[in-house]
N, C-alpha and C positions, 0 to 999 in steps of 0.2 A: 554533568551533561544533561541537558533537557531534550527529551525526544517527544515529538508530537505526532499523533495520528489524526487525520482529518476525516470528517463525515460530511459528504457533499450530496447535493441533489442534482445530478447531471441532466443537462438538456439533450434529449436524444439526437445524436448526430451533429450537434452544433458545436464544432470545435472552438470557434472564436468566443462564443458565450461561456463555454466551460473554462477556457483559458482565463478570461476576465474574472470569473468566480474564484478560480484557483489563486490568482494574485491577490484578490480581496482577503481570502482566508490566510494566505501567507503573511500579508501585512498585519493581520491580527495576531498571528502566532509569534511573529518576531518581537512584538511588544512584551512578550513574556520571556524573552531571551533564549528561545529554542536554538538547538544546534542542528537538528534534523527534523524534517517533516515528510511523511509518507501519505499518499492519497489512495483511495480505493481502486479496485481493479477496473481497468479501462476508463478511468475517471475523465479523461479528456474527450471521449466520444460517448460515454455511457456504455454499459454492458449490452451490446446489440450485435450478436453474432451474425445475423442476416445482413447487417450493414458493414461488416468488417472489411470485405473486399473493396467496397467503395471508399471507406474512410481510412484505410491503412496508409501509413506513411513511413518515414525513416527517422532515426534519432537526430539527424542534422536538420530537420525541418526548421526553416527560418522563423516559423510562427512560434517556436519555443525559445527564441533568443532572449526574451525578457526573463525567462527563468534562470538562464546562465548569468545575466546581468545582476539579478537579485542575489543569486548564490555568491557571486564575487563580492558584491558590495556589503552584503549582510554576513558573509562568511558562514553560510549554512548549507546543508545538504538537502536537496529537494528530490523527491521521487514521485513522478506522475505516471498514470496508467495509460498506455497507448498501444493500439494494434500496429505492429511493426512488420513490414513486408521484407522478405528476403528471397533468395533463390529457391528455397524449398517451400515457400508458402507465406502464411501470415502467422505471426507469433503474438500471444498475449504477453505484453512486456511492461516493464517499468523503466522509463528513461530517467537516468540519475544525473543530476547536476551537482557538482562539487566545486568549491572555490578554485578558480584558475586551473581547472583540469578539463581534459577532453570528456565529453559526455560518454557515459557508459550505459550498458543495458543489463537488466536482469530479465530473462525470458522464462516463461512457464514451461517446465519440462513435463510435468504430469498433468495430462488433460482428462477431464471428465468425458465419458462416452458421448454425451450430447454435444460436446465442442468439436469433436473430431471431423465432422463434415465441413467445418468453417476454419479451423486453425490447425497448425502443425506444432509438434513438440519442439521447444526451443532448447538450446544449449547455452547455459549462462555464461556471460562474458565478464562477470564480476564476482569476486569472492566476498569476504566480509567487508562491511562499511565501517569506517572509522578506526580508531585505536581501541585499546582495551577499555571496556568490554566491547568486542566486535559485534556488529549487527548483521544477522542473517535475515534474508528476505524470503518470503513465500507468497505465492499467489493462489488464493482460494483453494481449489481441490487439493493442492499440494500439502496443506496442513493435515489432510486425512491420510496421507501416505507416511507410515511410520519411518521409513528410511530417510525421508526428507528431514525431519527434525533430528533424527539420530545423526545424520551427516553434518547438520549444522553444529551440533554439540561437539562432534569429533574434530571439527575444524577450529574449534575454540570460541564459538559464539557465546556471548553472555546475554544477548538480547535477540529475540526472535519476533519479527514483524510480519503479520499476514495481511495482505491487501486483497480484499474480497468484494464480491457482489452477491449477497445472500438473502434469501427469503426468511420468513419467520422460522420455518422448520429447519432451514439450513443454519440459521444463527444458533438455534437450540443445540444442535449437534456440535457446531464449531466451538461454542463456549465451553462445553464439557471437554472436548478434545484439547483445546488450548490450555485450559486449567491443568489438565493432566501433563501436558508437555512442560509447563512451567515448574510443576512440582517434581517431575521425574528428573529433569536435567538442571534444576536450580537456575533457570533462566528467567529473566524478565520477559514477559510476552505481551505483545500489543496486537490489536485487531482493528483494522480500518475498513468499515463498511459504508455503503451509501444508503440513501433513502429515496423513496419514490419509485416510479415504474421503470423496470429494466426488462428488456426482451419480453417474456411472457409471464412475469411475476412482479410483485411489489417487494422492493428491497427493504429490509427491516432494521437498518441501523444498528443500534446498541454497540457502537464502537467501544472497545474495552481495553483495559490493562490489568494484567495479573502480576503479582510480585513473584519473587523467586521461590516462594513457598507454595505457589499455586493458588493463592488467595486473591479474589477479585479486589482490586485497589480502586478502580474507577470505571464508570460506564455512562455513556450518553443515552438519550432516549431513542425511540424508534421513529421519530417524526421530524426532528429539526436537524439542520446543518449545525456543525460545531467543531470544536477541537478538544482533544484530550491529551494532556501533557504529563510526563513523569520526569522528575529530577532524579536521576539514577544515584546521585550522591546522598541526597536527603530522603528519598522516597516520597517526597511531596507530590501530590496529584493536583492538577489544575483542570477543571472542567468549565468549558465556556460554550453555551448554546447561542447560536446566532438567530 
């Protein structure tokens, strides 16, 4: 099984441009035979809390139809970052497209204090992705909450993917934490970050993969868009900067 994490440079608030870029990156990733691709936190809008109310939508937004078409035709799972509105507020979510299935959501339960004025805690509507080894998802701050990775392990996850938008300082802390998670639970861990300006900081890329021993297996730079892929059967790593 080949799993891909994408590193994108979102255009602030421009959903259509970001969708186009996502499709371009997916087209590249499928040439390597990937089965799953996950994008950074709020990748469709950019990580822009102050614009979340204006940009929030729902998982059935027709602008996302092409992702379902690609999922069906290529037989791949796609996860995109979207602010999702519901009765309780706006959630930081990943909309998940799987071949010939209804779209599902993974919503961020553990919020950073800075996010609380703009977002509400979400309750996840999806468990593990795929068959063994199952994939557990995390969104940014959640990777810093020990209970989150522990619960992923207890539910049988063999792969842990964190979708984030982090600055240089945030990346430094995250890579140490994720390496520890990989080693502690013998899970393959992937980290999808964006590059460029987000909210009030510069996102610092370094999208990464750690093997089940906690050793860094591959990492992109802090500047370019790209994809990072691991073959979970052979442990081969593919790095492609765009």
